[in-house]
ROZA-886880 format. One record per atom (N, C-alpha, C): x, y, z negated. Coordinates in steps of 0.05 Angstrom, whole numbers, plus 32768, in hexadecimal, padded with zeros to 4 digits. Example, Ala and Ser with C-alpha at 12.3 -4.5 7.8 and 13.67 -1.06 7.14 Angstrom:
// ROZA-886880
81087F8E7F6480F67FA67F6481087FBE7F6481017FD37F7281117FEB7F71810280017F63
//
This chain:
// ROZA-886880
89E788267A9E89CC881F7A9889CA881D7A7989B5882A7A6F89AF88277A52899288217A52898C880B7A44896F88047A40896C87EC7A2C895287E27A2E894A87CE7A1B894387B57A2B894A879D7A22894587857A2F8940876E7A1B893487597A23893287427A128946872D7A1E895887247A0A896B87107A10895E86F47A0B895E86E37A1F895386C97A1C896686B47A18896286A37A038974868F79FA896D86757A09897D86617A07897886477A15895F863B7A0A8959863E79F1893F863479E48927864479ED892A865779FD891686697A07890D867F79F3891B868079DD8915869579C8892186AF79D4891486C479CC891D86DF79D6892886F179BE8938870279C58942871779B18943873279C08935874679B38937876079C08953876C79BD895D877679D38978878379D38977879F79DF898B87AF79D5898E87C779E189A987C479F289AA87CA7A0B89C087C57A1B89CB87DF7A2789E687DD7A2B89F487F47A398A0787E47A4D8A0387EC7A668A1387E17A7C8A2287F67A8A8A3C87F47A8C8A4F88097A998A5B87FD7AB18A5888087AC78A6687FF7AE08A80880E7AE28A9487FE7AE68AB088087AEA8AB888087B068ABF881D7B118AC488217B2E8AE388237B328AEB881A7B498B06881B7B518B0A88387B5F8B22883E7B698B2888577B758B19885D7B8E8B0F88497B9B8AFF884C7BB28AE2884F7BAC8ADB884D7B918ABF88527B8A8AAE88397B898AB988227B908AAA880A7B8E8AAA87FF7B738A9487F07B6A8A9387E57B518AA587CE7B508AB787CD7B3C8ACB87B87B388AC087A27B238AB587AE7B0C8AAC879F7AF78A9887AD7AE68A8B879F7AD58A7887AC7AC38A7F87A57AA68A7A87B67A958A7B87B17A788A5F87B47A6C8A5987A37A598A4087A37A4E8A4187A17A2F8A3187B27A228A2E87B07A048A1287AC79FE8A0A879879ED89F1879379E589F0879379C789D8879C79BE89D3879D79A189B78792799A89B887817987899D8775797E898B878A79718974878F797D896187A27970894887967966894B877E795D8934876D79538927877C793A893787857928892D8793790F891F87AD7918892B87BC7929891D87D67931890387D0793F890287BC795288EA87B4796088D587AC794C88DB879A793888C88791792588BF87A9791388D187BA790B88C987D178FC88B587E2790A88BB87E7792488A987F87934888F87EA7938888F87D0793D887487C0793F886487C27925887387BF790E886587C078F3885887DD78EF886787F178F8885D880D78F388458812790588458807791D882E880B792F881787FB7923881B87E3791B880587D2790E87FA87E078F6880D87EB78E6880387F878CD87F2881178D287FB882178E687ED883878EE87D0883178FA87D0881B790987B68811791487A2880978FE87AE87FB78EA879E87F178D28794880778C487A5881C78BE879D883478AF8788884378BE878B884578D98776885378EA875C884578E7875D882B78E98743881978E78735881D78CD8745881E78B787398822789D872D883C789C873C885278A48732886E78A18718887078B28717886478C88700886778DA86E8885A78CE86EB884378C086D5883378B686CA883A789B86D88849788B86CF8850786F86BA8866787086A68865785F86918878785F869A8894785686B08898784786BA88B1783F86C588C2785886C188DB785586CA88ED786B86E888F2786686F988EF7878871788F07873872189027889873389167880874089297892875C892C7888876E8934789B878A893C7896878E8957789E87968969788C879A8985789287B7898C788D87C5899978A087E089A0789D87E689B8788B87FE89BE7885880389D5787387FA89F0787D87F389F2789787E98A0B78A387CB8A0C78A287BE89F7789787A089F57894879489EA78AF87A389DE78C0879989D578D9879289B778D8877A89B178E08771899478DF8782898478F4878D896E78E8879E895D78FA879089427902877D893978EF8770892078F18755892278E38741891778ED8728891278E0871D88F778E8870F88E978D4870288CF78DC86E588D378E586D988BD78EB86BD88BE78F886AB88CA78E386AD88C478C8869C88CE78B4869F88ED78B386B788F778B586BB891478B486AD892178CD86B0891478E386A3891F78FB8684892078F68678890A78EA865C890B78E58655892178D18665892478BC8662893878A88661895478B38674895B78C58676897578D18661897778E88659896078F286488960790A8655896B7922866F896679258681896E793B86928957794386978955795C86AA893F796586C78947795E86D88933795A86F4893A794F8702894B796486FC894A797D8709895A799087068978798B86F0897F797E86EA899B797886F589A3795C87008990794E870A899579338729899579328735897F793E8752897E793E875F89967949877289A1793A878089B97944877389D3793B875E89D2792C875089EA7922875589EF790587528A0678FC87548A0D78E187388A0C78D287398A0878B887218A0778A9870D8A1D78AC87188A3678AF87058A4E78B186F68A4D78CC87038A4278E086F68A3F78FA86DF8A2B78F986E48A1478EB86D289FF78EA86BB8A0378D586C28A0E78BE86AF8A0E78A786A08A2778A686AC8A3C78B186A18A5578AD86AB8A63789386A98A7E789186B58A8C787A86AA8A83785F86908A80785B86878A78784286908A5D7838868D8A4A784986968A2E784086B38A2D783D86C28A3A784F86E08A3A784D86E88A46783286DC8A5D782B86E38A6A781286DD8A5A77F986C88A4A77FA86C28A3777E686D78A2377E186E38A1A77F686F88A0577F487158A0E77F1871A8A2777FA87358A3077FD87458A2F77E2873B8A3777CB874A8A3477B287558A1877AC87448A0477B2874D89E977AF876289E277C3875E89EB77DC877289E677F0878E89EF77E8878E8A0777DF87A78A1477D587B38A0477C087A589F877AE87B089E7779887BB89CE77A587AD89C277B787B989AA77C487D289B077D487D389C777E187EB89CF77EF880289D477DC87FC89DB77C3881089DC77AE881989C377A3880C89AE77AB8813899277A188028984778D87EA8992778987D88988777487C38976778187BE895F777487A7894E777D878E895A7772877D8963778387638972777B874A8964778087378964776D871D895877708709896C776886F3896F777886DC8982777186C38978777F86AE898577788695897F778386878997778D867D899677A6866C89AC77B2864F89A577B6863F89B777B2862389B277B7861989C177D1860689B577DE85F989BF77F685DC89BF77F485D189D477E885B489D677E485A489D477FE858E89C87800857D89C77816855F89C6780D854E89C8781F853089CA7819852889AE780A8532899978148529897F780A8539897A77ED8552897977EF8562897277D6857E897C77DC858B898177C685A6898B77C685B9897377CE85CB897677DF85E0896477E585F9896877D78605895577CB8620895977BC8635894977C9864C895777CC8664894A77D7867B894A77C28685893377BD869E893177AD86B5893177C086C8894477BA86DD894A77CD86F8894777BF870A893977CC8725893977C1873A894277D7874D895177CD8764895C77DE877C894D77D38789893D77E387A0892D77DA87B9893A77EA87CB894677D987E2895377E787F4893F77F587FF894A780A88148939781B882E8949781A8844893A781B88608945781A886F893C78318881894F783C88948945785188AC8935784388BE892D785288D5891D784888E5892C783388E48948783788F48959782388E5895F780988CC8952780788BC895977F188AB897177F088AB897F7807889C89987809888089947811886E89A6780A885189A27811884F89A0782F883F898F7838883C89897854881E8987785E880D8990784B87F0898E785187E2897D783C87CA8976784287BB8964783087A88953783E879E893E7831878A892E783B87708934782D875B8936783C8740893C78308730892178318725891A781987138903781786F9890D780B86E3890C781886CA8917781086B48900781186A588FF77FD869088EB77FA867588F977F2866088F077FE864688F977F6863E88EB77DC863B88F977C7863388EE77AD861988F777A3860888FF77B885EE890977B085DE88F777A185DD88DD77AA85CB88C8779D85D388C4778085ED88C6777A85F688C2775D85EE88DC774D85F288F3775885EA890D774985CC890C774585BD8907775985A089067755859688F4774085A488DA7740859D88C7772C85A588D0771185BB88DD770E85C488E876F485AF88FE76EA85A6890E76FD8592892176F78577891476ED856F88FF76FB855788F376F6855988E576DA857088DB76D2857388CD76B9857588E276A3
//
């Protein structure tokens, strides 16, 4: 048997352990004795717990900020989007995750962004602004592409952070 268990001490404290139990059989095939090896895995359990908590905290932050956030892999496929990004695209995340930019944005919008995406995939932190003219007023989006790297230091995609800066731009124009 190989598995995990909690070892309980006399003071009722517990310690997570990984255990290995081996049954030793005699020539007739009957179990004569057992050998057991146990290893304290407290540090691994705590590290895993901390990683889960950190991921949950990061998810909560990403979901609550007003900026649109997305993670795009090195193939250009959307891996994650937050609620603000869903609202910006006016699409539920289930229709975004796993798709490429061309499929989601259309050719014109994709081509406007692709040169900056290539720079981000080459490892450059990129900031730019796009305008979206409409009948009422032009909408302006400040967009950043933040490169990601794998453990070998190779390009692994980028994070998109986009914010509506229309109010600031219109105020600058007014002034």
